[in-house]
N, C-alpha and C positions, 0 to 999 in steps of 0.2 A: 393538402397536408404538407406541413413543413417538416424538414428532416429532424428538427429539434422538438417536435410535438411530444408532450408527456415527459420530457426530461426534467428532472428536478434541478434546482439551482446548484446543488452539489455536483450533479452529473455534468452540467454545463461548465462549471468552474474547473473540474478535474479533466474534462475531455475537450476543452477548447483547443482548436488547432493552433500550432505554433505560428509566429509571425513569418517565418521562412522555413521551408522544407528543403532548402538546397543542400543541407548537410544531413547526415544520418542521425544526429543527436542534438536535442535542445534540452539541457538540464538532464532530468532523469528519463525523458521521453526520447526513444530511439526508433529507428526503422526496425521492424521485426523480420525483415527479409532474411537475414542470416540464420534465423531460427526456423524457417519453413523447411520441412522435411520433404523435399521434392519427390522422392521415391514413394511416398505414401499419399501423394495428392493425385486426384483424378477429376475429370469432368464428364458429365453425362449429356448426351444429345448434342455433341459438337461434330462438325463436319470433317475436321482434319485431325486424325489420331495423333496423340502426343504433342498437341500444340499448346497445352496449358502452361509450360514453362515460358512461353512467349509473353504471357501477361503477368506471371509471378516473377517480377524483375526487380533489380535494385531501385532504390528511391530516386536516384538521379535520372532515371528514365521515365518518371511518372507522366511527363508531358509529351512523350514521343508518341505520335499517331501515325503508324505505318501499317498498311495492310500486309498480310503474309507474303503476297507476291512481291511487294516493294522491299520488305526486309530480306527476303531470300536473294533478291537481285543485288542488294547492297552487300550481303554476306559473301556472295560469289566474287564480287569485285575486290573485297579485302581479305578473302581467303577463309571465311567462316566466322562464327561468333567470337566474341572477345573472351578468351579464356573459357570457352564453353558456356558462357552466360549470354542469353539473348538480350539485345538492346532495343528491341521493338517487336512488333507483331500483334496478333489478335487471336481470340477464339471466336469462331462463328458457329451459330446453331445450325442444325440440319435445315435445309430448305423446306419451307412450308410449315415450320414450327419454331416459334420464337422463344421457347422456354429452355433455360440452361441451368443445370445444377453443378456447383463446384464444391468439392470437398478438399479441405486444406488441413494438414496435420503439422504441429510444431514439434521440434526436437526436445523442448522442455516447456514447462508451464510458463505462460505469459499473461500479463495484464494488458488487455487491449484498450486503448483510449480513443482511437479513431480508425476508421477504415477509409482508404482511398480507392475510388472507383473511376476509371476512365472509360467514357463511352464516345470519345471523339468530339466532345463539346455538347452533346445532348440534343443537337438539332437534327441529326440524321434520322432517316426513317428506320435505320437499323439499331438506334440507341434504345436500350430498354429503359422504361420509365418507372419500373418497380424493382425493388430489391428487398429480400427477406434474409434474415440471418439466424441460424441456430448454433448453439455451442454445446460441446462435450456430449454428443450423441454417438455412443459406440455403434449402434445399429444404423446410424445415419438417417437421411431423409430420402425418400423416393418421390417421384412426381405425384403419386396418388395421395401423398400426405401433406403437400404444400399448402393446402387450404384448411386441413383439419387440425394439424399440429401447430400449436401457437409458437410463433417465432419469438426469440428474445428481443428482436427489434426489426422494424421494417421502415423503408424510406421510399418516398417519391423522389426519384433521381432528378437532379437539377441540371440546368445548363451551366457550362463554364462561364465565369464572369468576363465581361468585355469582349465577347466574341471569340475567346480563346478556345482551344481544343483539349487542354490538359485535364488531368484527373481532378475530381472534386473530393474534398475531405469531409467525411460525415462523422460527427461525434457519436459515441455510444453511451448507453446507460452503464455507468461504471459498476454498479452493483451486480449486473448480469455478466460482465466480462472480466472479472477480477482474477479468475483462475482458469485459464483456457488452455486445453490441450489440442482441440480440433474445432474447426468451423465448417458449417455448411452454408453456402450462399445460393440463393435462387434468384434468377433474373427473368423478367418477362415484360409483356405489355409494351411492345414497340408500336410505332405508328403504322408500320406495315403489317403487323400481326403475323408475319411469315418468316422473319429472319432477324436474329440478334447478333450484334458484334460488340465485343468488349476488348478494350485495348490495354487495360491495366487494373490490377488488384493489388493493394498493399495495405500494410497495417503499421500503425504507430502505437507505441506503448513501452512496456519494460518487461524484463524477464523476472521470473520468481526464483531463479537460482536453484532449481530442483536437481539433485544428483540422481542419476539412474544408470543402470548397466546398459551397454550398447545392445540395441535390438529390443529392449523392454518397451512395452506400450505404456504411455502415460495414462494414469487413471485419476478421475476426479469423482468425489463422492456421489454426484447426481447421475452418473452414467448408468445405463441400463442395458442388460442383455448382451448377446453376441452380435458380431458384426455381420449383418445380413444385407447391407445396403446394395452391394454390387449385384447380387442375385435378384433382388426385388426391382432394382432399377433396370436391369436387362429386360425384365418382363414388361416394364412400362415403355422403355425406349430402346428396342432391341438393336438398333443400328447406330446408337449414339454414344456408347460407352468407350471411353478412351483412358487408359491408364498411363501415367507418366513413368517412364523407365529411366 
């Protein structure tokens, strides 16, 4: 399966990656990192609590591949993170289980054009080879639903080109990602089948300029029900819940 399977010609035209991602903006397409509401993001089944901000990083760090031990050693040498923002690191699944769920909420509605995923080049035994994405699910996704609930899109994750280790950019179906307030990502299927490691998650697109009061939750017409994800996920993976504070 190619990551562009089933994409329409319009999807491919609108969601094609930019020639260079070294800056945060190319025309109307920008990095959506500034619009990630870190306090509302969390990951399930990860081994190090509160490590999710280490992968939800600025665009200029998309090719940084450092383990948590390596980045903590560097931070100690230079006196901590840069302005409280991580410049490297990873999320690791619980040992013996390679499945990871990541929930990301945005501060305003966005149109996502592509998703960047860094697995360290894709050749490691800890690199997940499958990713699925759901959007605008108020009640979220738990591990028991990842097979039954149809995702907006899924990919077979690729190896970085030329033996590099940086993040790979995956275009999305524009019709499915036009008005996004939150995203759930599922990673699995490593070669080891026992441990996943993800170094970077990022989004390219544009904002929808929605005005809202501070603290209000964004809503999109297709959302359903109340938010029960955390409770359900704890039942599935009791030791792996980690909220970002």
